[in-house]
N, C-alpha and C positions, 0 to 999 in steps of 0.2 A: 441249724446252728449246733454247736457241740458244747456239751457241758451245761452247767447251770450258773455260769458267771453272769449275774444280774445284779443291779443295784438293790441294796437292801434299804427299807423293807420292800418285799415283793408285794405287788398289788394285783388282785384279780381283775380281769376285764370280763367280757362275756366268756372268753376262754383263752387262757394263756397256755400255749403248748411249747414244750421244750423236748428236744431229742437228746438223750444221754448216750454217747457212744464211747465204748471202751474196747480197744483192739477189735475183736470180731463179733461184738454184740451191741444191741441197741435196745433202749427202753424209751417209751413215750411218757412224758410227765405233763400232766394237766393241772394247772393251778386255778382254782375256781372259788366261788363263794358258797355259803351254806345252801342258798336256793338251788344253785345248779348241781351241787353234789347230791342233794336230796332227790332231784329229778333223775340223775344218773343211777342212784341207788334204787329208785323205784323201777326204772326202765329195765335195768340189767339184773337186779336181784329181788324185785318185788317187795322191797322194804321202803316204806314211806317215811324215812327219817334222814335228817342230815347227820353225817358222820365225819370223822376227821380225815380218814384215808381209805381209799378203795384200791384194790389191786386186781387186775385182770390178766392172768398169765396166758401167753400164747403157746408156751411149751409145756407139755405134760410129761414128756419122756426125755429125761436128761441123759439117758444111756446112748441115744442115737441122734446126737446133735449134728446139724449141718455145719459147714465151715463158718457161716455167718448166721448168727442167732438173733432174732428179735424176741426178747424176753417177754414183753407185754406192755401194759399200761399201768401207771400209777396216777391216781387222782387225789389231790390234797386240797382240803378246804382251808383257805387262808384265814377265814373267819374263826375256825376252830383252832388254828395255830395261835392266834392272838389270845383267845379264851383260855386255852389249856396252858399256855406259857405263864399266865397270871396265876392260875390254880396251882401249878407245880412250883412256880417261883424261879423260873429261869427265863432266858431271853427268847424272843420270838425265833430268832435264828436257830437256837439250840432245839427248840420244839419242832421247827420245820425239818431239820436234819434227823431228828428222832422219828418222825413220821415217814421220812423218805427211806430210812433204813428199814422200818417196819414194813413198808410196802415192798421193798426189794426182797426181804426175807420170804414174803408171801409169793412173789414171783418165782423164787427159787424152790418153792414147794413146802416151805415150813408152814404148818397149820397149827391151830390152837390145840388140837388133840395131842401133838407132840410135846406141848408145854405142860399138860396137866396130867 
């Protein structure tokens, strides 16, 4: 499937996967619950904690890209989307897209050291 045109609110299953395609690039988006993102975080980063968003870039070198690029994976906890939307005071949809952009920035190479 293309894009993230889904009925709102999104609901996690065991694993909801979406492919986001734009021109000649692709990203995999996984919508999960806190339990599953905690397992993924532990398995792939050795951190035993649920978090809001994880990014796993496939590209490290943006100077030598192939004609078709798979940027990587973004994993979003929909439990955290709900929690954080209340804390921040905006809609779940706004929080979801905030986390999606956050994940994309990491896929494109932005890290926290650039921000501080």
